[in-house]
C-alpha positions in Angstrom: 133.9 104.9 96.8 132.5 102.0 98.7 128.8 101.8 98.6 128.4 98.2 98.9 125.2 98.4 100.7 124.1 100.6 98.2 125.0 98.1 95.3 123.6 95.1 96.5 120.2 97.3 97.4 120.4 98.6 93.9 120.7 95.0 92.2 118.6 93.5 94.4 115.9 96.1 93.7 116.5 95.7 89.9 116.3 91.7 89.9 113.2 92.2 91.5 111.4 95.4 89.7 112.7 94.8 86.1 111.5 90.9 86.0 108.0 91.5 87.8 106.3 90.4 84.9 105.6 94.0 83.8 105.6 95.1 80.5 109.0 96.8 79.2 108.4 100.4 79.3 108.8 102.4 76.4 111.7 104.3 76.1 110.9 108.2 76.7 111.2 111.2 74.1 114.1 113.6 74.7 113.2 117.3 74.8 113.7 118.4 71.6 114.9 122.2 72.7 115.0 123.0 76.8 119.2 123.3 76.9 119.7 126.9 76.7 116.2 128.3 75.9 116.0 130.6 78.8 116.8 134.1 78.3 120.4 134.3 79.6 120.2 136.5 83.0 123.1 139.0 84.3 126.2 137.5 85.7 124.7 138.3 89.1 122.1 136.2 88.8 123.3 133.0 87.4 123.3 130.2 89.9 127.1 129.4 90.8 126.6 125.8 90.8 130.1 124.2 90.9 131.0 120.4 90.1 129.7 117.7 92.5 132.2 116.5 94.7 130.7 113.1 95.3 131.1 111.7 92.7 142.6 106.6 78.6 142.4 103.3 77.0 139.4 102.5 74.6 137.0 99.7 76.5 139.7 96.8 75.8 140.3 93.1 76.6 140.5 92.6 80.4 142.4 89.9 82.2 141.0 86.7 81.6 139.0 85.2 84.1 141.0 82.2 84.5 144.1 84.4 85.2 142.4 86.8 87.7 140.7 83.6 89.9 144.4 82.3 89.7 145.8 85.3 91.1 143.4 85.6 93.9 144.5 82.1 94.9 147.8 83.5 95.5 146.7 86.8 97.2 143.3 85.7 98.9 142.6 87.0 102.7 141.7 84.5 104.8 137.7 85.3 106.3 136.0 83.9 109.2 133.2 82.3 108.3 130.6 80.3 110.6 130.5 76.4 109.8 126.8 77.0 108.5 128.4 80.0 105.8 131.3 77.9 104.8 128.5 75.1 104.3 126.3 77.4 102.4 129.9 78.3 100.1 130.5 74.9 99.2 127.1 74.0 97.7 126.9 77.3 95.9 130.5 76.4 94.5 129.0 72.7 93.8 125.4 73.6 92.8 125.1 76.4 91.0 126.2 75.5 87.5 124.1 72.2 88.1 120.6 71.5 87.0 118.7 73.1 89.7 115.5 75.2 89.2 116.4 78.7 88.9 114.6 79.6 92.0 116.6 77.5 93.8 119.6 78.8 92.6 118.0 82.5 93.5 117.4 81.7 96.8 121.1 80.1 97.4 122.2 83.2 96.0 120.1 85.4 98.1 120.9 83.2 101.1 124.8 83.9 100.4 124.2 87.6 101.4 125.8 87.5 104.6 128.9 86.0 103.4 132.0 87.9 102.5 134.6 86.0 100.6 136.8 86.5 97.7 135.3 82.8 97.0 132.1 84.3 95.9 134.2 85.5 92.3 134.1 81.8 91.1 130.5 81.6 91.9 129.5 84.3 90.3 131.2 83.9 87.1 129.6 80.2 86.8 126.0 82.1 88.0 126.9 84.9 84.6 126.6 81.8 82.3 123.3 80.5 83.5 120.6 81.0 80.7 117.6 82.6 83.3 118.7 86.2 83.6 117.4 86.7 87.1 119.9 84.1 88.3 122.5 86.5 86.7 121.0 89.3 88.3 121.2 87.6 91.9 124.8 86.9 91.2 125.5 90.2 90.3 124.3 91.3 93.8 126.7 89.4 95.4 129.9 91.3 94.1 130.1 93.8 96.9 130.7 91.0 99.3 133.6 89.4 97.6 136.3 91.4 99.7 139.4 92.6 98.1 138.6 90.2 94.9 139.1 91.8 91.7 135.5 92.5 90.1 136.5 93.9 86.9 136.3 91.0 84.6 132.8 90.0 86.1 131.7 93.8 85.4 133.3 93.6 82.1 131.5 89.9 81.4 128.6 91.1 82.5 128.1 94.2 80.2 128.5 92.3 77.5 124.9 90.1 78.6 122.2 89.9 76.1 119.9 91.1 78.7 120.1 94.9 79.2 118.9 94.8 82.9 121.7 92.3 83.7 124.1 95.2 82.0 122.0 98.0 83.7 122.9 96.0 87.3 126.7 95.8 86.1 127.1 99.2 85.3 125.6 99.9 89.0 128.4 98.0 90.3 131.1 100.7 89.5 130.5 102.4 92.8 132.7 100.3 94.7 135.6 100.4 92.3 138.3 102.7 93.2 140.3 102.5 90.0 138.9 105.7 88.3 140.5 104.7 84.9 138.8 101.1 85.0 135.8 103.1 86.1 136.0 105.1 83.2 136.0 102.4 80.6 132.9 100.6 81.9 131.0 104.0 82.0 132.6 104.9 78.5 131.1 101.8 77.4 127.6 102.3 79.1 127.1 105.4 77.4 127.6 103.6 74.1 125.2 100.8 74.7 122.1 100.5 72.7 119.7 100.7 75.5 118.0 103.6 76.6 118.3 102.6 80.2 121.7 101.5 80.3 122.7 104.5 78.9 121.0 106.5 81.5 122.0 104.9 84.1 125.8 105.4 82.7 125.3 109.1 82.3 123.8 109.2 86.1 127.1 107.9 87.2 129.2 109.8 85.3 127.8 113.2 87.0 128.9 111.6 90.3 132.5 110.5 89.4 135.6 113.0 90.8 136.1 116.1 88.6 138.9 114.6 86.5 137.1 111.5 85.5 134.3 113.3 85.2 135.2 115.9 82.2 137.1 112.8 80.8 134.0 111.1 80.3 131.8 114.6 79.4 134.8 114.8 76.7 133.2 111.9 75.2 129.8 111.8 75.9 129.5 115.5 74.0 130.0 113.7 70.8 127.9 110.8 71.6 125.3 109.7 68.6 122.7 109.0 71.2 120.2 112.1 71.5 119.5 111.0 75.1 123.1 111.3 76.0 123.8 114.2 74.4 120.9 116.0 76.0 122.1 114.7 79.6 125.7 115.7 79.0 125.1 119.2 77.8 122.4 119.6 80.9 124.8 118.4 83.1 127.8 120.4 82.1 125.2 123.7 82.1 125.1 123.2 85.7 128.7 122.5 86.6 129.9 126.1 85.6 133.4 125.9 85.4 136.4 126.4 82.6 136.7 122.6 82.1 132.8 123.3 81.4 133.3 125.6 78.6 136.2 123.2 77.1 134.5 120.5 76.5 131.1 122.4 75.5 133.1 124.4 72.7 134.5 120.5 71.5 130.5 120.0 71.2 130.4 122.3 68.9 132.1 119.9 66.3 129.4 117.6 66.5 127.9 116.4 63.0 124.6 116.9 64.0 123.0 120.8 63.7 120.6 120.1 66.7 123.2 119.0 68.8 125.3 121.9 68.1 122.5 124.4 68.7 121.6 122.6 72.2 125.7 123.3 72.6 125.4 126.7 71.8 122.4 127.4 73.9 124.4 126.3 77.0 127.3 128.6 76.0 125.1 131.4 75.8 123.6 130.9 79.0 127.0 130.6 80.9 129.1 133.3 79.5 126.5 135.3 77.5 128.1 134.9 74.0 127.4 133.4 70.5 129.8 131.7 68.1 129.2 130.7 64.3 131.5 128.1 64.4 133.8 125.8 66.8 137.2 127.6 65.8 135.7 131.1 66.5 134.7 129.5 69.9 138.2 127.8 70.7 140.0 131.3 69.6 137.8 133.0 71.6 137.9 131.3 74.7 141.7 130.9 74.5 141.9 134.5 74.5 139.4 135.5 77.1 138.9 132.9 79.5 141.4 134.2 82.3 138.4 137.0 82.2 136.2 134.8 83.7 136.6 133.5 87.6 136.6 129.6 87.9 132.4 130.0 88.3 132.3 131.5 84.7 131.9 135.0 86.2 133.1 138.2 84.6 135.6 139.5 86.5 135.5 142.9 84.7 131.7 143.3 86.7 133.7 143.0 90.0 133.0 139.3 90.3 136.6 138.0 92.6 138.1 134.6 92.2 135.9 132.1 94.2 137.5 131.0 97.5 
């Protein structure tokens, strides 16, 4: 999942676009009934979309920043930097927490885009304390340059930022993290965020996770209280079309919101042409009949073989 160039470009774009002086866009309305509204076609007509190959614990207290930086002092890799890069790095270390104007800090952080060093972690940590969200956004753009340094403490810190755009930018950093469990913790917090835009970014990134991690997150998102998260989750699951899809959708029949349950039932009907009156009925039927469907949910009795 090393996508450093993508992450840096995305965060820089966010800092330029989200703070360009435009009015904050209103959260769009989530369609009322678009999931499963279509008449379910026969098994031979339904698309056999497979899970996207691209792509534990509650979100708890991370390792403290002081502990993380202390560990880096013991494990830091030597990085060849030019004299000019070393000078700029030293200036950042000395000046980023000072009284410079925000424009100067942003310019200094932007000029460090060619520096790849774990030394940037402490600089970013200081910049995330700045009162100007544009400075904090510029700092997050450098997380991809921190070599093998552990960025999780900083991502966690930024996910608690009071500015939704900073939280959104922090969320995008999980693209470069290889620990699926820790990525899951960040994304789980993202779908519970108060901001529609942060939640939307989280749901989009869930769809890009490896299958096992993706379904664990869908399993949590299917019971989410936010209408937009639930809608996107059910829509995404309907496209997946697998046994794991059915397991999560059936769990969604326990949701306390009747409209959400109707949306889940619409997707189940679309995938296997069955309707259920309750979660208990659906689970019992699926447990008894799941082996009659191949891995893409086509009925084997109709002549559909197991997918290769």
